[in-house]
MARLOTI-964090 format. One record per residue: z, y, x of N, C-alpha, C in turn; residue in three letters. Coordinates in steps of 0.001 Angstrom, whole numbers. Each point is the difference from the previous one (the first is absolute). Example, Ala and Ser with C-alpha at 12.3 -4.5 7.8 and 13.67 -1.06 7.14 Angstrom:
      nc3      nc2      nc1     cac3     cac2     cac1      cc3      cc2      cc1  res
     7800    -5690    13190        0     1190     -890        0     1200      900  ala
     -720     1050     -350       60     1190      820      730     1090     -770  ser
This chain:
      nc3      nc2      nc1     cac3     cac2     cac1      cc3      cc2      cc1  res
   278236   221325    26980      512     -399    -1289      616    -1373      166  met
     1090     -182     -639      729    -1251      140      518     -433    -1351  his
     -162    -1283     -299      541     -532    -1243     1261     -765      338  glu
     1098      443     -567     1271     -649      271      648     -393    -1314  glu
      340    -1252     -140      624     -525    -1209     -782      388    -1250  thr
    -1286     -190       66     -919      200    -1134     -116     1443     -461  lys
      444      963      775     -135     1407     -367     -604      750     1186  ala
    -1078      700     -232     -639      738     1080      819     1230      329  phe
      280      179     1260      786     1163      407     -934     1107      451  ser
       -5     1104     -717     -844     1118      395      596      720     1197  pro
     -726      909      545      522      769     1115    -1114      501      890  gly
      369      814      924     -979      611      881     -897    -1022      708  arg
      555    -1081      560     -878     -966      656     -998     -651     -959  pro
      290       53    -1299     -862     -641     -982    -1140      896     -470  ala
      -81     1211      494    -1017      940     -465    -1333     -300      688  asp
     -600    -1100     -419    -1238     -468      614    -1123     1022     -188  ile
     -116      528    -1209    -1075      959     -287       73     1208      924  arg
     1178      560      171      174     1170      883     -366     -344     1438  arg
      411    -1165      463     -307     -444     1347    -1515      -89      215  phe
     -701     -616     -938    -1454     -143      119     -680     1363      -48  val
      478      877     -871     -568     1349      -80      187      763     1311  glu
     1168     -116      598      248      673     1281     -898     -554     1102  leu
     -182    -1294        9     -886     -605      998    -1425      512     -171  cys
     -471       51    -1237    -1357      498     -261     -132     1453      437  ala
     1013      790     -290       -4     1411      372     -160      180     1511  lys
      558     -919      752      -34      106     1459    -1069     -899      629  his
     -909     -498     -842    -1121     -792      507      371    -1380      507  gly
     1084     -539     -510      448    -1326      440     -386    -1057    -1030  met
     -255    -1203      472     -298    -1127     -876     1288     -745     -331  tyr
        9     -632    -1173     1169     -759     -437     -458    -1386     -429  val
      733     -983      425     -230    -1375     -445     1324     -506     -572  ser
       77      -56    -1327     1241     -418     -658       61    -1514     -121  leu
     1156     -532      271      265    -1419     -217     1059      -70    -1094  arg
     -452     -174    -1220      916      105    -1132      650    -1325     -381  val
     -278    -1028      719      669    -1272     -242     -602     -797    -1134  gly
      753     -866     -617     1445      -56       73      531     -599     1302  pro
     -822     -653      778      446     -611     1252     -650      764     1133  phe
      750      883      631     -651      855      989      796      222     1265  cys
     1183     -554      114      800      290     1178      623    -1287      523  asn
     -754     -719      791      437    -1289      500     1208       68      910  gly
      337     1195      507     1141      129      897     1323       -6     -758  glu
      -43      233    -1295     1221       66     -811      347    -1382     -528  cys
     1259     -141     -395      414    -1252     -633     -831     -211    -1268  ile
     -388    -1195     -267     -817     -360    -1170    -1359      678       13  asn
     -457      456     1156    -1303      640       71      -76     1297     -773  gly
     1139      643     -210       20     1260     -721      153     -154    -1504  gly
       55    -1232     -485      186     -232    -1434     1490       25     -331  leu
      353      461    -1216     1420       91     -370      682    -1368      -12  pro
     1228      -22      470      773    -1236       54      189     -608    -1389  gln
      125      843    -1043      270     -546    -1331    -1126     -886     -503  tyr
    -1229      182      509    -1079     -911     -394      327    -1419      452  leu
      443     -123     1233      373    -1310      526     1235     -542     -706  his
      965      882     -278     1234     -418     -677     -288     -568    -1384  asp
    -1039      520     -661     -361     -457    -1346     -939    -1202       31  gln
     -356     -445     1193     -880    -1160      112    -1467      311     -232  gly
     -368     1284       65    -1404      388     -149     -759     -501     1222  val
    -1109     -664     -230     -813     -509     1100     -950     1106      439  lys
      408      716     1044     -773     1160      458    -1280     -442      696  val
     -981      883      -57    -1326     -230      577     -632    -1286     -504  arg
      209     -263    -1287     -609    -1154     -666     -561      481    -1336  thr
     -442     -932     -816     -490      332    -1341     1112      -14    -1046  asn
     1247       25      435     1144       29     -910     -133     1217     -918  asp
      -60     -193    -1325     -141     1130     -928     1101     1043      160  pro
     1214     -440      320     1087      965      191     -296      895     1200  arg
     -555     -578     1045     -364      787     1184    -1049     1050     -370  tyr
    -1017     -414     -751    -1043      955     -390      525     1085     -937  phe
     1006     -312     -806      612     1040     -829      599     1094      883  asp
      704     -412     1054      577      977      929    -1087      748      776  tyr
    -1062     -698      377    -1101      634      733     -650     1072     -868  val
     -267     -327    -1265     -602      991     -911      910     1219     -158  arg
     1283     -253     -151      961     1101     -127      -51      893     1245  lys
      -47     -623     1167      -50      743     1266    -1263      858       73  trp
    -1165     -580     -302    -1249      770       68      -23     1129    -1011  tyr
      561     -214    -1194       69     1084     -992      817     1166      563  arg
     1122     -329      637      849     1053      556     -712      743     1134  glu
     -687     -726      870     -747      638     1078    -1089      895     -585  val
     -701     -490    -1015    -1080      778     -623      534     1277     -636  asp
     1201      -42     -552      593     1174     -635      343     1088     1012  asn
      121     -374     1255      370      974     1018    -1221      530      688  arg
């Protein structure tokens, strides 16, 4: 699942529930890293560029950052 320009893009790679169900069916364990900061190899640590462009202080107590984090977790939970 990827959030681009404040809109979550659905699609096959975003079908987290199906992926976990398939793993369980085949006796595999899953360890999800849902972020919001989970991919240090990517630019901005995997966080959207627009957060930085708007001056959001990521990985801090910035209320704007937590608004985006809550939105992200709600979307992950819905899937």
